[in-house]
PASEBA-1860 file (N, C-alpha, C; in nm, 3 decimals):
! residues 147
1> MNLIKRNN> -3.390/-4.109/0.651/-3.245/-4.086/0.663/-3.180/-4.189/0.560 ~ -3.081/-4.122/0.488/-3.002/-4.199/0.393/-2.858/-4.250/0.479 ~ -2.844/-4.377/0.451/-2.680/-4.449/0.492/-2.614/-4.453/0.402 ~ -2.476/-4.414/0.410/-2.371/-4.452/0.300/-2.304/-4.558/0.369 ~ -2.279/-4.680/0.272/-2.219/-4.775/0.308/-2.049/-4.736/0.319 ~ -1.972/-4.774/0.400/-1.842/-4.737/0.416/-1.766/-4.849/0.329 ~ -1.656/-4.812/0.269/-1.598/-4.927/0.207/-1.477/-4.978/0.276 ~ -1.447/-5.071/0.353/-1.361/-5.110/0.432/-1.246/-5.217/0.327
9> DEKALASR> -1.272/-5.180/0.199/-1.162/-5.246/0.100/-1.039/-5.221/0.111 ~ -0.944/-5.287/0.134/-0.803/-5.261/0.178/-0.737/-5.174/0.046 ~ -0.765/-5.222/-0.084/-0.732/-5.160/-0.197/-0.786/-5.024/-0.192 ~ -0.892/-5.003/-0.170/-0.958/-4.873/-0.169/-0.904/-4.766/-0.077 ~ -0.882/-4.792/0.024/-0.825/-4.740/0.125/-0.688/-4.691/0.103 ~ -0.606/-4.806/0.046/-0.463/-4.766/-0.007/-0.450/-4.658/-0.094 ~ -0.581/-4.689/-0.188/-0.532/-4.581/-0.319/-0.598/-4.448/-0.254 ~ -0.717/-4.449/-0.177/-0.726/-4.290/-0.113/-0.599/-4.241/-0.025
17> FIKDFDRL> -0.526/-4.333/0.022/-0.414/-4.284/0.120/-0.336/-4.216/-0.010 ~ -0.294/-4.278/-0.089/-0.179/-4.258/-0.210/-0.231/-4.096/-0.279 ~ -0.352/-4.102/-0.305/-0.409/-4.003/-0.359/-0.382/-3.877/-0.263 ~ -0.438/-3.881/-0.140/-0.424/-3.770/-0.042/-0.264/-3.724/-0.028 ~ -0.177/-3.821/-0.021/-0.044/-3.827/0.005/0.025/-3.732/-0.136 ~ -0.035/-3.752/-0.249/0.024/-3.697/-0.359/-0.029/-3.562/-0.374 ~ -0.160/-3.555/-0.323/-0.212/-3.416/-0.305/-0.110/-3.315/-0.217 ~ -0.075/-3.378/-0.109/0.000/-3.320/-0.030/0.131/-3.236/-0.072
25> FDDFFLFK> 0.204/-3.317/-0.146/0.336/-3.272/-0.206/0.291/-3.154/-0.296 ~ 0.172/-3.199/-0.375/0.154/-3.102/-0.507/0.093/-2.966/-0.449 ~ 0.047/-2.944/-0.343/0.001/-2.823/-0.281/0.140/-2.770/-0.232 ~ 0.218/-2.852/-0.165/0.364/-2.786/-0.115/0.437/-2.734/-0.207 ~ 0.461/-2.782/-0.342/0.528/-2.719/-0.447/0.433/-2.599/-0.492 ~ 0.359/-2.562/-0.483/0.303/-2.448/-0.542/0.326/-2.313/-0.492 ~ 0.392/-2.305/-0.350/0.467/-2.205/-0.302/0.590/-2.169/-0.370 ~ 0.623/-2.044/-0.383/0.778/-2.033/-0.441/0.853/-2.049/-0.312
33> PTSLFENK> 0.967/-2.112/-0.352/1.069/-2.108/-0.230/1.133/-1.972/-0.184 ~ 1.133/-1.892/-0.242/1.163/-1.744/-0.209/1.070/-1.677/-0.124 ~ 0.946/-1.707/-0.145/0.855/-1.645/-0.063/0.845/-1.701/0.083 ~ 0.907/-1.795/0.102/0.928/-1.838/0.237/1.032/-1.770/0.322 ~ 1.109/-1.697/0.256/1.218/-1.643/0.338/1.219/-1.492/0.299 ~ 1.132/-1.423/0.233/1.117/-1.292/0.220/1.061/-1.226/0.323 ~ 1.114/-1.110/0.344/1.101/-1.020/0.489/1.052/-0.881/0.434 ~ 0.994/-0.878/0.337/0.949/-0.730/0.294/0.812/-0.709/0.305
41> WNPVIDVE> 0.793/-0.601/0.353/0.661/-0.555/0.405/0.645/-0.410/0.347 ~ 0.515/-0.351/0.319/0.486/-0.216/0.293/0.414/-0.131/0.375 ~ 0.481/-0.023/0.447/0.366/0.038/0.527/0.293/0.123/0.459 ~ 0.190/0.163/0.502/0.089/0.244/0.480/0.155/0.369/0.495 ~ 0.094/0.455/0.379/0.152/0.591/0.349/0.050/0.667/0.289 ~ 0.040/0.789/0.349/-0.066/0.881/0.308/0.010/0.997/0.234 ~ -0.016/1.077/0.137/0.029/1.154/0.071/-0.077/1.267/0.018 ~ -0.079/1.370/0.096/-0.198/1.492/0.062/-0.087/1.612/0.028
49> EDKKAIHV> -0.167/1.687/-0.036/-0.114/1.841/-0.101/-0.229/1.955/-0.063 ~ -0.164/2.038/-0.009/-0.255/2.167/-0.048/-0.150/2.306/-0.093 ~ -0.207/2.404/-0.092/-0.140/2.501/-0.151/0.002/2.551/-0.121 ~ 0.028/2.504/0.034/0.163/2.530/0.078/0.236/2.424/0.063 ~ 0.198/2.313/0.081/0.297/2.197/0.106/0.226/2.046/0.057 ~ 0.325/1.970/0.078/0.297/1.838/0.057/0.322/1.798/0.168 ~ 0.208/1.674/0.224/0.225/1.623/0.358/0.199/1.480/0.343 ~ 0.331/1.393/0.385/0.326/1.254/0.385/0.319/1.210/0.531
57> TAELPGID> 0.247/1.099/0.539/0.250/1.040/0.663/0.264/0.870/0.641 ~ 0.348/0.829/0.719/0.371/0.678/0.720/0.361/0.609/0.854 ~ 0.277/0.496/0.829/0.280/0.422/0.960/0.367/0.310/0.980 ~ 0.453/0.340/1.083/0.581/0.247/1.084/0.566/0.167/1.228 ~ 0.483/0.067/1.251/0.462/0.027/1.385/0.589/-0.048/1.394 ~ 0.674/-0.071/1.524/0.785/-0.169/1.539/0.904/-0.117/1.498 ~ 0.930/0.018/1.430/1.055/0.047/1.375/1.101/0.170/1.463 ~ 1.240/0.141/1.484/1.310/0.215/1.602/1.339/0.352/1.485
65> EKDLDVTI> 1.363/0.468/1.532/1.386/0.600/1.466/1.524/0.541/1.417 ~ 1.625/0.511/1.462/1.767/0.488/1.428/1.743/0.387/1.266 ~ 1.645/0.311/1.263/1.659/0.216/1.145/1.579/0.253/1.046 ~ 1.524/0.402/1.056/1.464/0.443/0.949/1.566/0.571/0.878 ~ 1.540/0.550/0.752/1.615/0.666/0.692/1.523/0.724/0.567 ~ 1.539/0.862/0.577/1.412/0.955/0.478/1.544/1.044/0.387 ~ 1.533/1.021/0.245/1.610/1.113/0.166/1.549/1.165/0.041 ~ 1.597/1.254/-0.009/1.541/1.336/-0.122/1.648/1.275/-0.237
73> EKDHLVLS> 1.609/1.206/-0.325/1.680/1.158/-0.424/1.640/1.228/-0.580 ~ 1.683/1.326/-0.619/1.648/1.383/-0.736/1.498/1.448/-0.727 ~ 1.408/1.392/-0.763/1.274/1.458/-0.766/1.195/1.352/-0.701 ~ 1.253/1.252/-0.612/1.157/1.135/-0.529/1.223/1.152/-0.350 ~ 1.112/1.161/-0.285/1.108/1.121/-0.160/1.136/0.988/-0.122 ~ 1.229/0.934/-0.072/1.273/0.798/-0.047/1.247/0.743/0.105 ~ 1.161/0.654/0.139/1.154/0.622/0.285/1.222/0.475/0.286 ~ 1.293/0.427/0.365/1.371/0.309/0.379/1.383/0.270/0.539
81> GEKKEEKE> 1.360/0.167/0.568/1.390/0.096/0.674/1.370/-0.047/0.708 ~ 1.432/-0.075/0.836/1.426/-0.212/0.886/1.331/-0.229/1.022 ~ 1.253/-0.350/1.001/1.166/-0.359/1.151/1.249/-0.507/1.216 ~ 1.280/-0.487/1.329/1.367/-0.601/1.399/1.266/-0.567/1.537 ~ 1.146/-0.677/1.582/1.090/-0.677/1.669/1.087/-0.831/1.737 ~ 1.102/-0.817/1.854/1.104/-0.957/1.928/1.030/-0.940/2.065 ~ 0.935/-1.024/2.072/0.866/-1.019/2.175/0.844/-1.166/2.254 ~ 0.850/-1.170/2.384/0.842/-1.285/2.478/0.774/-1.273/2.587
89> EKTENSLY> 0.672/-1.361/2.612/0.597/-1.386/2.714/0.606/-1.496/2.804 ~ 0.665/-1.511/2.913/0.654/-1.617/3.000/0.557/-1.612/3.109 ~ 0.514/-1.700/3.142/0.445/-1.784/3.256/0.486/-1.890/3.323 ~ 0.411/-1.935/3.427/0.448/-2.033/3.489/0.464/-2.163/3.421 ~ 0.401/-2.174/3.336/0.383/-2.305/3.250/0.401/-2.296/3.100 ~ 0.432/-2.200/3.084/0.450/-2.159/2.920/0.545/-2.055/2.877 ~ 0.594/-2.055/2.764/0.693/-1.958/2.705/0.648/-1.926/2.547 ~ 0.611/-1.784/2.561/0.556/-1.741/2.385/0.665/-1.658/2.356
97> SERTYGSF> 0.707/-1.676/2.221/0.820/-1.594/2.191/0.798/-1.556/2.013 ~ 0.798/-1.467/1.994/0.764/-1.415/1.856/0.874/-1.305/1.799 ~ 0.924/-1.328/1.678/0.997/-1.217/1.638/0.918/-1.186/1.487 ~ 0.988/-1.047/1.435/0.929/-1.010/1.320/1.069/-0.917/1.254 ~ 1.098/-0.939/1.165/1.189/-0.899/1.072/1.164/-0.852/0.920 ~ 1.185/-0.750/0.879/1.146/-0.712/0.753/1.211/-0.568/0.731 ~ 1.222/-0.539/0.591/1.280/-0.413/0.551/1.206/-0.364/0.433 ~ 1.181/-0.252/0.405/1.103/-0.165/0.312/1.175/-0.077/0.241
105> HRSIALPK> 1.113/-0.032/0.134/1.208/0.086/0.045/1.058/0.132/-0.019 ~ 1.028/0.259/0.006/0.924/0.343/-0.090/0.971/0.463/-0.141 ~ 0.932/0.486/-0.249/0.980/0.622/-0.334/0.868/0.674/-0.369 ~ 0.849/0.819/-0.368/0.747/0.891/-0.390/0.766/1.007/-0.479 ~ 0.726/0.999/-0.591/0.750/1.110/-0.691/0.703/1.255/-0.626 ~ 0.795/1.338/-0.653/0.730/1.500/-0.601/0.749/1.561/-0.717 ~ 0.662/1.672/-0.721/0.632/1.779/-0.817/0.747/1.872/-0.814 ~ 0.756/1.931/-0.914/0.846/2.034/-0.928/0.837/2.149/-0.855
113> GINTEKIK> 0.915/2.241/-0.806/0.867/2.361/-0.727/0.858/2.352/-0.569 ~ 0.963/2.241/-0.492/0.934/2.214/-0.377/1.074/2.290/-0.301 ~ 1.037/2.322/-0.189/1.166/2.376/-0.104/1.228/2.258/-0.023 ~ 1.343/2.193/-0.091/1.398/2.082/-0.002/1.475/2.127/0.115 ~ 1.506/2.281/0.125/1.596/2.337/0.258/1.489/2.351/0.376 ~ 1.351/2.321/0.367/1.288/2.366/0.466/1.181/2.238/0.487 ~ 1.195/2.117/0.460/1.146/1.989/0.489/1.163/1.958/0.650 ~ 1.046/1.940/0.703/1.030/1.897/0.842/1.000/1.755/0.844
121> ASYKKGVL> 1.048/1.700/0.960/1.004/1.536/0.947/0.997/1.524/1.142 ~ 0.890/1.425/1.141/0.875/1.417/1.306/0.833/1.249/1.293 ~ 0.871/1.200/1.416/0.846/1.057/1.446/0.804/1.029/1.585 ~ 0.664/0.987/1.592/0.636/0.953/1.728/0.541/0.848/1.717 ~ 0.558/0.748/1.818/0.449/0.623/1.847/0.432/0.551/1.704 ~ 0.530/0.553/1.616/0.546/0.448/1.482/0.485/0.542/1.376 ~ 0.464/0.689/1.400/0.387/0.746/1.273/0.501/0.833/1.216 ~ 0.526/0.867/1.112/0.638/0.952/1.050/0.568/1.038/1.007
129> KIDIPKEG> 0.546/1.162/1.021/0.537/1.288/0.956/0.594/1.358/0.867 ~ 0.589/1.382/0.746/0.689/1.499/0.681/0.628/1.620/0.609 ~ 0.651/1.711/0.624/0.598/1.810/0.568/0.683/1.879/0.460 ~ 0.661/1.896/0.322/0.741/1.930/0.238/0.705/2.061/0.174 ~ 0.726/2.202/0.226/0.673/2.316/0.151/0.712/2.334/0.013 ~ 0.626/2.407/-0.075/0.626/2.436/-0.179/0.706/2.554/-0.197 ~ 0.788/2.581/-0.281/0.871/2.725/-0.313/0.751/2.816/-0.351 ~ 0.775/2.945/-0.284/0.690/3.043/-0.332/0.530/3.039/-0.295
137> AEEPKKIT> 0.524/2.961/-0.177/0.391/2.916/-0.138/0.347/3.028/-0.026 ~ 0.395/3.139/-0.021/0.344/3.214/0.076/0.185/3.265/0.050 ~ 0.143/3.333/0.151/-0.001/3.377/0.135/0.005/3.493/0.016 ~ -0.119/3.498/-0.063/-0.122/3.584/-0.178/-0.101/3.722/-0.100 ~ -0.056/3.816/-0.184/-0.024/3.955/-0.145/-0.113/4.052/-0.235 ~ -0.202/4.123/-0.158/-0.283/4.236/-0.265/-0.185/4.340/-0.272 ~ -0.217/4.380/-0.441/-0.130/4.489/-0.455/-0.213/4.564/-0.511 ~ -0.202/4.693/-0.428/-0.294/4.816/-0.469/-0.217/4.887/-0.608
145> ISH> -0.336/4.929/-0.685/-0.300/4.979/-0.844/-0.306/5.153/-0.785 ~ -0.220/5.218/-0.841/-0.222/5.365/-0.807/-0.290/5.427/-0.953 ~ -0.344/5.559/-0.900/-0.417/5.624/-1.054/-0.310/5.702/-1.114
END
């Protein structure tokens, strides 16, 4: 068994305290001041495409439908919104309170040949689903050739 002698020298203890205190301030200033106050978050978004349409699914937990904005700007689908969530639990001996705020802005490039007049969107249980039909995406029609 190895024993390490503890140094009880006051100068060594003071020196170690000063080094630890300096390291604390060095670590604190590694953070960007703006990062402490940013409330941005990016929701998970899936984009799928088939022959008839483009399907977009966005997970937006904690966002009310009234705080959500979906627009078509030129050739982009733009999703933006703001999350405002407050949670409070009281018991006989304690109080737990949590607040979450944040906004997001996502832009998804769309291909040419989509039908913006027939876009359908639904929002249920924090999941936004958008179906963007393609123009001329009807079923293929067989044409018979006469002799």
